Backbone bond lengths (Angstrom), bond angles and torsions (degrees), N, CA, C in turn:
res aa  C-N    CA-C-N  psi(-1)  N-CA   C-N-CA  omega(-1)  CA-C   N-CA-C  phi
1 D - - - 1.408 - - 1.576 111.76 -
2 I 1.362 112.58 -39.49 1.493 120.76 177.39 1.432 109.12 -58.18
3 V 1.354 117.78 -50.35 1.581 120.86 -174.35 1.480 107.93 -64.60
4 R 1.391 116.43 -42.48 1.431 115.80 -179.49 1.542 114.83 -56.78
5 A 1.470 111.17 -48.48 1.400 120.93 -177.60 1.537 112.53 -58.69
6 L 1.333 113.63 -44.88 1.476 119.52 177.08 1.487 116.12 -61.69
7 S 1.379 111.27 -46.67 1.516 120.03 178.01 1.488 114.16 -63.33
8 S 1.289 113.83 -32.53 1.622 115.29 173.38 1.471 112.48 -80.37
9 A 1.285 119.68 -26.47 1.445 117.07 -174.63 1.463 117.08 -97.66
10 L 1.344 117.93 -15.39 1.411 122.98 -173.13 1.486 110.53 -101.39
11 D 1.401 119.63 156.88 1.387 121.72 172.04 1.647 114.74 -101.89
12 V 1.375 110.88 14.24 1.384 118.98 -175.57 1.492 109.54 -122.61
13 P 1.292 123.71 147.69 1.469 119.38 177.48 1.474 116.85 -60.23
14 V 1.278 114.42 150.91 1.434 122.77 -176.65 1.533 108.78 -108.27
15 C 1.380 111.03 117.95 1.536 112.84 -177.71 1.544 110.89 -108.99
16 C 1.233 119.40 152.63 1.527 115.78 -177.89 1.577 101.83 -138.34
17 K 1.465 110.29 162.44 1.436 113.39 179.88 1.495 101.26 -139.02
18 V 1.449 111.75 133.64 1.618 120.31 -177.57 1.530 104.07 -132.33
19 R 1.422 108.57 157.14 1.492 121.17 168.00 1.569 102.24 -94.87
20 V 1.341 109.90 153.90 1.490 116.44 175.62 1.519 109.18 -80.90
21 Y 1.350 117.44 159.96 1.439 126.59 176.08 1.578 104.64 -95.19
22 E 1.285 115.70 169.47 1.562 118.91 175.00 1.646 105.81 -73.31
23 D 1.368 118.22 -24.34 1.380 124.82 -178.83 1.523 106.69 -92.12
24 D 1.321 124.07 112.47 1.502 127.52 176.19 1.576 107.97 -56.69
25 E 1.269 119.74 -40.94 1.517 117.83 -172.05 1.685 106.87 -66.97
26 R 1.370 111.03 -35.74 1.395 112.81 -179.00 1.529 109.81 -68.86
27 T 1.270 119.52 -43.04 1.425 125.69 177.34 1.600 111.40 -56.31
28 V 1.306 110.21 -48.85 1.531 114.29 -177.45 1.565 110.16 -69.02
29 A 1.317 120.55 -32.67 1.437 127.27 174.58 1.481 108.84 -59.27
30 W 1.290 118.60 -52.08 1.483 126.35 179.11 1.532 111.19 -58.32
31 A 1.385 119.36 -45.85 1.399 122.25 178.77 1.405 110.33 -69.92
32 R 1.355 127.87 -33.47 1.440 125.22 171.56 1.555 114.01 -69.92
33 M 1.223 116.60 -37.61 1.484 120.89 168.57 1.570 116.19 -53.52
34 L 1.362 112.35 -48.69 1.399 113.67 170.71 1.513 125.03 -55.97
35 Q 1.455 106.35 -44.08 1.474 121.58 173.68 1.486 109.75 -53.91
36 S 1.414 116.41 -50.97 1.486 120.74 -172.22 1.597 107.98 -68.97
37 A 1.332 113.11 -29.72 1.556 117.80 176.07 1.434 115.72 -71.24
38 G 1.351 117.84 -14.71 1.501 118.81 174.21 1.527 111.98 118.10
39 C 1.380 115.80 11.53 1.504 118.54 172.50 1.485 109.71 -63.46
40 S 1.329 117.06 136.31 1.584 120.86 -176.81 1.351 104.04 -104.02
41 L 1.318 129.73 -25.18 1.347 129.94 -172.20 1.611 109.82 -152.49
42 L 1.287 114.87 128.43 1.458 118.92 -177.03 1.539 117.69 -120.70
43 A 1.271 114.92 113.58 1.473 120.02 174.66 1.550 107.68 -83.82
44 V 1.336 115.77 130.07 1.488 118.60 -178.97 1.552 107.87 -124.02
45 H 1.355 105.99 116.17 1.520 114.40 176.49 1.544 112.23 -79.64
46 G 1.262 124.85 119.38 1.414 126.06 -167.58 1.533 114.43 -78.30
47 R 1.387 115.75 12.89 1.503 117.33 175.98 1.577 102.80 -117.06
48 T 1.428 108.07 151.32 1.457 112.49 174.21 1.543 107.92 -80.23
49 L 1.339 115.46 176.86 1.472 117.60 -177.21 1.556 107.23 -71.52
50 A 1.338 117.64 -30.80 1.444 115.38 175.31 1.408 113.37 -66.40
51 Q 1.293 123.62 -24.28 1.454 123.51 -177.03 1.594 107.60 -93.46
52 K 1.322 122.30 8.78 1.436 127.83 177.37 1.533 108.17 -43.23
53 G 1.236 120.46 125.09 1.479 119.74 171.07 1.500 115.18 90.90
54 G 1.373 117.42 -5.28 1.368 121.77 178.05 1.487 115.83 -173.45
55 G 1.351 116.91 177.05 1.439 119.89 -177.33 1.575 113.08 79.89
56 R 1.261 117.01 162.98 1.446 125.00 -168.85 1.535 106.57 -91.48
57 A 1.413 115.17 128.49 1.468 120.40 -179.08 1.564 108.68 -69.55
58 S 1.249 114.11 148.58 1.491 118.77 -176.80 1.590 110.32 -93.76
59 W 1.253 118.22 100.95 1.488 122.31 177.63 1.584 105.15 -69.03
60 E 1.353 119.57 -23.67 1.498 122.02 -173.18 1.498 103.36 -77.41
61 K 1.457 123.49 -28.92 1.378 119.45 179.97 1.526 112.76 -79.68
62 I 1.319 113.60 -28.03 1.482 122.39 172.66 1.414 110.44 -63.36
63 R 1.409 117.84 -46.79 1.482 124.70 179.75 1.606 107.01 -55.21
64 C 1.296 113.88 -46.21 1.428 117.47 -178.43 1.597 112.50 -51.12
65 V 1.232 114.05 -49.57 1.511 124.55 175.91 1.529 110.31 -57.66
66 V 1.395 114.58 -51.54 1.502 115.58 176.11 1.403 114.57 -52.32
67 D 1.236 112.81 -42.12 1.656 115.19 179.28 1.373 116.18 -75.21
68 A 1.379 117.18 -11.91 1.395 121.32 -174.68 1.514 118.45 -101.51
69 V 1.353 118.34 -14.73 1.455 122.71 179.81 1.545 112.97 -126.16
70 D 1.355 113.64 168.11 1.437 118.97 -171.82 1.507 110.31 -106.49
71 I 1.310 119.37 6.32 1.442 128.11 -177.08 1.547 108.84 -105.31
72 P 1.298 117.77 152.66 1.422 123.16 177.37 1.528 108.91 -60.32
73 V 1.383 116.61 135.15 1.496 121.42 175.86 1.561 103.17 -116.08
74 I 1.314 110.71 142.33 1.425 121.39 174.67 1.605 106.22 -113.15
75 A 1.369 112.76 123.63 1.353 118.86 -177.35 1.575 113.35 -86.76
76 N 1.384 119.49 133.20 1.356 123.89 -178.37 1.469 109.40 -132.21
77 G 1.397 115.27 128.37 1.487 125.53 173.70 1.518 105.11 126.83
78 N 1.349 110.45 137.86 1.551 125.00 177.58 1.544 110.44 66.99
79 I 1.386 119.28 22.88 1.423 115.12 172.62 1.581 106.12 -98.81
80 R 1.397 110.89 93.42 1.507 113.19 -179.44 1.496 116.01 -108.27
81 H 1.275 112.04 -14.93 1.587 116.05 -176.72 1.629 100.99 -138.04
82 F 1.352 105.42 164.46 1.500 110.86 -178.29 1.629 113.86 -60.90
83 D 1.325 114.63 -37.35 1.462 123.81 -178.47 1.588 105.77 -62.60
84 D 1.277 118.18 -28.60 1.576 118.33 -177.35 1.584 110.99 -67.58
85 V 1.277 118.57 -21.87 1.463 130.60 178.21 1.491 103.62 -57.86
86 K 1.231 120.28 -66.64 1.589 128.80 -175.49 1.434 103.29 -57.45
87 A 1.353 117.75 -51.58 1.569 112.80 -169.01 1.495 109.68 -68.13
88 C 1.274 121.25 -34.90 1.461 123.67 170.84 1.551 116.28 -58.60
89 L 1.249 114.61 -52.34 1.333 118.48 178.92 1.447 115.74 -63.71
90 D 1.353 122.75 -41.24 1.390 127.81 167.11 1.523 117.75 -55.98
91 F 1.305 116.83 -43.14 1.484 124.23 -179.94 1.625 108.62 -72.28
92 T 1.332 115.32 -49.88 1.423 112.66 -170.37 1.464 118.13 -93.89
93 G 1.420 114.46 -20.14 1.539 117.26 175.24 1.530 105.76 86.53
94 A 1.340 116.14 5.67 1.449 118.62 -170.88 1.615 109.65 -66.02
95 A 1.240 117.66 163.69 1.472 119.90 176.31 1.436 114.87 -81.06
96 G 1.382 118.55 -12.98 1.408 122.70 -178.73 1.421 110.96 179.88
97 V 1.372 121.43 178.63 1.434 128.38 -173.38 1.643 108.24 -127.18
98 M 1.192 111.99 161.34 1.535 116.76 172.75 1.473 105.42 -140.88
99 S 1.229 117.98 155.09 1.548 123.11 168.79 1.386 107.92 -145.62
100 A 1.419 119.20 155.26 1.416 126.29 -176.43 1.479 106.88 -123.07
101 E 1.359 114.44 -82.17 1.466 116.48 -169.62 1.586 116.64 -62.47
102 A 1.356 112.32 -33.92 1.471 117.95 -178.73 1.548 108.49 -63.37
103 L 1.268 119.26 -30.59 1.495 124.45 176.68 1.518 111.66 -68.24
104 L 1.393 116.30 -27.30 1.393 116.01 179.60 1.526 112.31 -72.89
105 E 1.420 111.41 -27.15 1.432 118.38 -178.04 1.502 108.31 -88.18
106 N 1.311 116.47 -29.44 1.485 119.35 -177.88 1.502 109.94 -144.47
107 P 1.365 117.51 92.09 1.413 114.15 -177.59 1.509 118.54 -75.05
108 T 1.253 115.45 7.86 1.445 127.47 176.38 1.522 114.78 -102.32
109 L 1.375 108.11 9.40 1.505 117.17 -170.88 1.633 114.46 -50.51
110 F 1.372 107.52 -37.93 1.594 115.35 -176.69 1.468 113.62 -92.28
111 A 1.381 115.20 11.77 1.456 115.84 176.74 1.513 106.86 -95.44
112 P 1.341 118.38 126.56 1.411 117.94 177.17 1.461 116.65 -58.86
113 G 1.298 120.88 146.39 1.400 124.79 -168.54 1.349 126.74 82.74
114 Q 1.252 110.19 -12.80 1.533 118.44 -178.92 1.623 112.11 -89.91
115 Q 1.237 115.11 121.17 1.536 115.77 -173.43 1.547 109.15 -113.48
116 G 1.359 107.22 73.62 1.570 110.38 178.71 1.523 123.59 65.76
117 V 1.134 122.18 -157.34 1.468 121.99 179.90 1.565 112.88 -63.91
118 A 1.255 121.39 -29.61 1.447 122.33 178.69 1.743 109.15 -54.21
119 A 1.188 115.18 -23.27 1.489 118.52 -172.42 1.584 109.51 -82.78
120 E 1.327 118.35 2.69 1.497 121.99 -168.65 1.586 113.91 -61.25
121 A 1.277 116.12 -28.12 1.385 116.29 177.16 1.560 114.43 -78.02
122 G 1.277 118.09 -10.72 1.458 121.57 178.34 1.591 111.74 -64.85
123 P 1.383 111.87 167.59 1.503 117.96 177.94 1.510 110.19 -61.15
124 S 1.266 122.01 -29.10 1.515 120.78 -176.92 1.510 111.79 -114.98
125 G 1.266 113.57 21.35 1.516 120.25 -177.08 1.516 112.04 -62.48
126 P 1.298 112.54 160.10 1.558 121.97 178.48 1.546 115.92 -41.68
127 F 1.353 111.79 -52.50 1.474 115.48 179.18 1.491 116.90 -56.35
128 R 1.364 116.74 -41.37 1.396 116.08 173.94 1.451 116.69 -68.19
129 V 1.395 117.83 -32.82 1.442 118.99 176.61 1.454 111.83 -69.38
130 A 1.393 113.98 -34.74 1.509 117.88 -175.17 1.717 106.52 -73.30
131 R 1.376 113.23 -33.24 1.415 113.22 172.40 1.474 113.74 -59.93
132 E 1.389 115.68 -47.07 1.377 122.18 -176.92 1.506 109.59 -61.36
133 Y 1.257 123.14 -43.62 1.440 127.92 175.69 1.613 108.28 -51.03
134 L 1.358 109.03 -53.30 1.511 114.19 -173.09 1.590 105.58 -61.85
135 E 1.249 117.84 -40.56 1.515 119.94 179.60 1.558 110.75 -63.10
136 L 1.274 116.32 -41.94 1.512 120.58 177.05 1.569 108.14 -65.11
137 C 1.310 120.73 -32.13 1.438 122.99 -178.13 1.508 104.48 -74.16
138 E 1.203 121.85 -31.29 1.467 127.87 179.43 1.502 108.02 -70.62
139 E 1.294 117.66 -44.86 1.472 124.01 -174.68 1.665 109.72 -77.67
140 H 1.397 114.01 -32.54 1.307 119.98 -178.28 1.544 107.27 -131.18
141 P 1.361 116.28 82.86 1.419 120.44 -163.98 1.732 108.62 -64.26
142 P 1.308 116.11 142.78 1.382 116.73 -179.45 1.556 108.25 -76.43
143 C 1.374 117.12 173.45 1.511 116.38 178.06 1.471 108.85 -75.24
144 S 1.278 121.30 -15.31 1.470 123.83 -176.12 1.551 111.36 -147.52
145 P 1.262 119.49 136.95 1.520 119.34 176.19 1.569 111.44 -66.60
146 M 1.334 113.30 -17.95 1.560 114.82 176.45 1.455 113.34 -65.37
147 I 1.384 119.96 -26.32 1.436 122.36 176.93 1.458 107.17 -63.43
148 I 1.289 123.63 -41.26 1.524 126.38 -175.54 1.523 105.25 -68.58
149 R 1.294 119.07 -45.82 1.478 121.64 -178.98 1.456 111.71 -57.27
150 K 1.418 119.05 -42.99 1.444 120.02 -177.31 1.590 111.99 -74.46
151 H 1.188 116.76 -14.69 1.490 116.96 174.55 1.503 109.84 -101.49
């Protein structure tokens, strides 16, 4: 009901993010329901709620959703290095990928040629990017110091 209400009332696309279920049919049914309610783009996290914080994300389950809906799907899970992006896109057929915790460890994750934390000494390594971020926070203070801590 929320997605339908938003999609009817807003002039911008409505995007949703879900986790997979153990049962692929239940995951696909959920994705189709969101699509029919007006979701324009669906991010799918390849881990179940029970796997939150650990375990390997299932790109197979994400591929099931990609094959079942007509809206773009963004794959989430197991994107730890730049090479994982192509591997995930090739395997799932998703329109794109997203990453969360790995970006906190390595903010240059999506930069070609960066291989995780080992690239820190390079000119675009994570420490340089982190310093640049903190300088920007100093120049343009956030509304709360908590924002800096969370990043």
